C-alpha positions in Angstrom: -8.5 22.6 33.6 -9.2 20.1 30.9 -9.6 16.6 32.0 -6.5 14.5 30.7 -7.2 11.9 28.1 -7.0 8.3 29.4 -6.2 6.8 26.0 -3.3 6.9 23.6 -4.4 8.7 20.3 -2.2 6.5 18.1 -3.8 3.3 19.5 -7.3 4.7 18.8 -6.4 5.7 15.3 -4.9 2.2 14.6 -8.1 0.5 16.0 -10.2 2.7 13.8 -8.0 2.0 10.8 -8.4 -1.8 11.2 -12.2 -1.3 11.4 -12.2 0.9 8.3 -10.1 -1.7 6.5 -12.5 -4.4 7.4 -15.9 -2.7 6.6 -14.9 0.3 4.4 -15.8 3.9 5.2 -19.5 3.7 4.2 -19.9 0.3 6.0 -18.5 1.5 9.2 -20.9 2.9 11.8 -20.2 5.0 14.8 -21.2 2.0 16.9 -18.5 0.0 15.0 -15.9 2.6 15.9 -16.8 2.8 19.6 -16.6 -1.0 19.8 -13.3 -1.1 18.0 -11.7 1.7 19.9 -13.3 1.2 23.3 -14.2 4.8 23.5 -17.7 6.2 24.0 -19.3 8.3 21.3 -18.8 11.5 23.3 -15.1 10.8 23.9 -14.6 9.7 20.2 -16.2 12.8 18.8 -14.6 15.1 21.5 -11.1 13.8 20.5 -11.4 13.4 16.8 -14.4 15.6 15.7 -16.5 13.2 13.6 -16.2 9.9 11.6 -14.8 11.6 8.6 -12.0 13.3 10.5 -11.1 10.1 12.3 -11.1 8.2 8.9 -8.7 10.9 7.5 -6.3 10.3 10.3 -6.6 6.6 9.9 -6.0 6.9 6.2 -3.0 9.1 6.7 -1.5 6.7 9.2 -2.0 3.8 6.7 -0.4 5.7 3.9 2.5 6.7 6.0 3.1 3.1 7.0 2.7 1.9 3.5 5.3 4.3 2.2 7.7 3.5 4.9 7.4 -0.3 4.3 7.9 0.0 0.6 10.9 2.3 1.1 12.5 -0.3 3.3 11.7 -3.2 1.0 13.0 -1.4 -2.2 15.8 0.9 -0.9 16.9 -0.1 2.6 16.8 -3.9 3.0 20.0 -6.0 2.3 20.9 -7.2 -1.2 21.2 -5.9 -4.7 18.5 -3.6 -6.0 17.2 -6.1 -8.6 16.7 -8.7 -5.9 14.8 -6.2 -3.7 12.6 -5.3 -6.7 11.9 -8.9 -7.3 11.2 -9.6 -3.6 8.8 -6.7 -3.5 6.8 -7.7 -6.5 6.6 -11.4 -5.7 6.1 -10.6 -2.0 3.2 -8.4 -2.9 1.5 -11.0 -5.1 1.9 -13.6 -2.2 0.4 -11.2 0.3 -2.6 -10.6 -2.0 -3.0 -14.4 -2.4 -2.8 -14.8 1.4 -5.7 -12.3 1.8 -8.4 -15.0 1.5 -11.1 -12.6 2.7 -10.3 -10.4 -0.4 -10.5 -7.4 1.9 -7.7 -5.6 0.1 -5.5 -2.8 1.5 -7.0 0.3 2.9 -5.3 2.4 0.3 -6.9 0.6 -2.7 -10.2 0.1 -1.0 -10.6 3.7 0.1 -9.4 5.1 -3.3 -12.1 3.1 -5.1 -14.7 4.0 -2.6 -14.1 7.6 -1.9 -11.6 9.4 -4.2 -14.2 10.6 -6.8 -16.1 12.4 -4.0 -13.7 13.1 -1.1 -10.9 15.6 -1.9 -8.9 14.8 1.3 -8.8 11.1 0.4 -8.0 11.7 -3.3 -5.2 14.1 -2.5 -3.6 11.8 0.1 -3.9 8.7 -2.2 -2.4 10.6 -5.1 0.5 11.6 -2.9 1.1 8.1 -1.8 1.0 6.8 -5.4 3.5 9.4 -6.4 5.8 8.4 -3.5 5.5 4.7 -4.5 6.4 5.4 -8.1 9.4 7.4 -6.9 10.6 4.6 -4.8 10.2 2.1 -7.6 12.0 4.4 -9.9 14.9 4.8 -7.5 15.2 1.1 -7.1 15.2 0.7 -11.0 17.9 3.4 -11.2 20.0 1.5 -8.6 19.7 -1.7 -10.6 20.6 0.1 -13.7 23.8 1.3 -11.9 24.5 -2.4 -11.2 24.0 -3.2 -14.9 21.1 -5.6 -13.9 18.6 -3.5 -15.8 19.5 -1.9 -19.1 20.9 1.6 -18.2 19.5 3.1 -21.3 15.9 2.3 -20.4 13.6 5.0 -18.9 13.6 4.3 -15.2 10.5 6.4 -14.6 8.5 4.5 -17.2 9.6 1.2 -15.6 8.7 2.4 -12.2 5.3 3.5 -13.4 4.7 0.2 -15.1 5.6 -1.7 -11.9 3.3 0.4 -9.8 0.5 -0.2 -12.3 1.1 -3.9 -12.2 1.2 -4.0 -8.4 -2.0 -1.9 -8.0 -3.7 -3.9 -10.7 -2.8 -7.2 -8.9 -4.4 -5.8 -5.8 -7.7 -5.2 -7.7 -7.5 -8.6 -9.3 -6.9 -10.3 -6.0 -9.9 -8.5 -4.4 -12.0 -9.8 -7.2 -10.8 -13.4 -6.5 -8.4 -14.0 -9.4 -6.6 -17.3 -8.6 -3.1 -17.6 -7.2 -1.5 -19.0 -10.3 -2.7 -16.0 -12.5 -1.4 -13.5 -10.0 2.0 -15.2 -9.7 2.2 -15.3 -13.5 1.4 -11.6 -13.7 4.1 -10.9 -11.2 6.6 -12.9 -13.1 5.7 -11.4 -16.4 6.1 -7.9 -15.0 9.6 -8.7 -13.8 10.5 -10.2 -17.2 9.5 -6.9 -18.8 12.5 -5.2 -17.1 15.1 -5.0 -19.8 18.1 -6.9 -18.6 21.6 -5.4 -18.3 24.8 -7.2 -18.7 25.0 -8.1 -15.0 21.7 -9.8 -14.7 20.8 -13.5 -14.7 17.3 -14.8 -15.1 15.7 -16.1 -12.0 12.4 -17.7 -11.2 10.1 -17.5 -8.2 10.4 -19.9 -5.3 
């Protein structure tokens, strides 16, 4: 009979995910992972195969959480859609500014590091970006229905534009671009949304 595991797999994956986010895939050693997870090398490899398989699980977990968080912020949290869009864009900019280590999110970091040579990472990253664009597009469509965004505008184009701005701000923040510049970029992106008859101009707090 196989010996029962004395650890929770989700906890190990989350600990590994935090380590990969801190040091990147290439910069994370097996020793780093055993220290982060509290498992010996044999237990780690016995449960998860190898470093790459554990990374893929950690990356999947991160992408799942990122999609769920954005879905809540854009489509499920209280308030009108235009306010949810604004809160998401400005909130993202503030989170980037607050990341004083310029570590960046695991999605952005891993895409830059691995997507051109790791099919599993490239495929999962692309799936997540498609989901994020869909969520932004749905929020724009809802704001169009409220007449806060011009209903004749192409919602998919606006969703794609917002996604590009958000991911671009992530890269700029990782490079150390100052807070004022990032906040101006966020505000400018919001002003590019063509107003409908129901919308009033607002500014960031």
